[in-house]
C-alpha positions in Angstrom: -20.5 14.6 23.4 -23.4 12.3 22.4 -22.4 8.7 21.8 -23.8 6.7 18.8 -25.1 3.2 19.5 -24.1 0.2 17.4 -27.6 0.4 15.8 -27.0 4.1 14.9 -23.6 3.2 13.3 -25.1 0.3 11.4 -27.8 2.5 10.0 -25.3 5.2 9.0 -23.3 2.5 7.2 -26.4 1.2 5.5 -27.3 4.7 4.3 -23.8 5.2 3.0 -24.1 1.8 1.2 -27.5 2.7 -0.3 -26.2 6.0 -1.5 -22.9 4.9 -3.0 -23.0 1.2 -3.4 -19.6 -0.6 -3.4 -17.8 2.7 -3.6 -18.9 3.4 0.0 -16.1 1.0 1.2 -13.6 2.8 -0.9 -14.7 6.2 0.5 -14.5 4.8 4.1 -11.0 3.4 3.6 -9.7 6.6 2.0 -11.2 8.5 5.0 -9.3 6.2 7.4 -6.0 6.8 5.6 -6.5 10.5 5.4 -7.4 11.0 9.0 -4.6 8.7 10.2 -2.2 10.7 8.1 -3.5 13.9 9.8 -3.2 12.3 13.3 -7.0 12.6 13.7 -7.4 9.3 15.6 -11.0 9.7 16.7 -12.1 10.4 13.1 -10.0 7.6 11.7 -11.6 5.3 14.4 -15.1 6.3 13.3 -14.3 5.5 9.6 -12.7 2.2 10.6 -15.9 1.3 12.4 -17.8 2.3 9.2 -15.6 -0.1 7.3 -16.5 -3.0 9.7 -20.2 -2.3 9.3 -20.0 -1.9 5.5 -18.0 -5.2 5.3 -20.7 -6.9 7.4 -23.4 -5.5 5.2 -21.7 -6.6 1.9 -20.2 -9.9 3.1 -22.7 -11.2 5.6 -26.0 -9.5 4.7 -26.2 -7.6 8.0 -29.7 -6.1 8.2 -29.5 -2.6 9.6 -33.2 -2.8 10.6 -32.5 -5.5 13.1 -30.8 -5.0 16.5 -27.1 -5.1 16.4 -25.1 -7.0 19.0 -21.3 -6.3 19.3 -19.1 -9.0 20.7 
């Protein structure tokens, strides 16, 4: 399986945000809940990560065109 980098994930979140605006966070949270309910932990984890990036984009102005550093 190919691994996505933090930059790839950030760009995906930015695309989602550009496409859906603030509703992107709602969609991501619903996906987390749905996948957790199904027991699909990997999928829920992916959408939790999208929530983190979306929050950083909205709250802190994270620029998806700049390198991303995870701590």
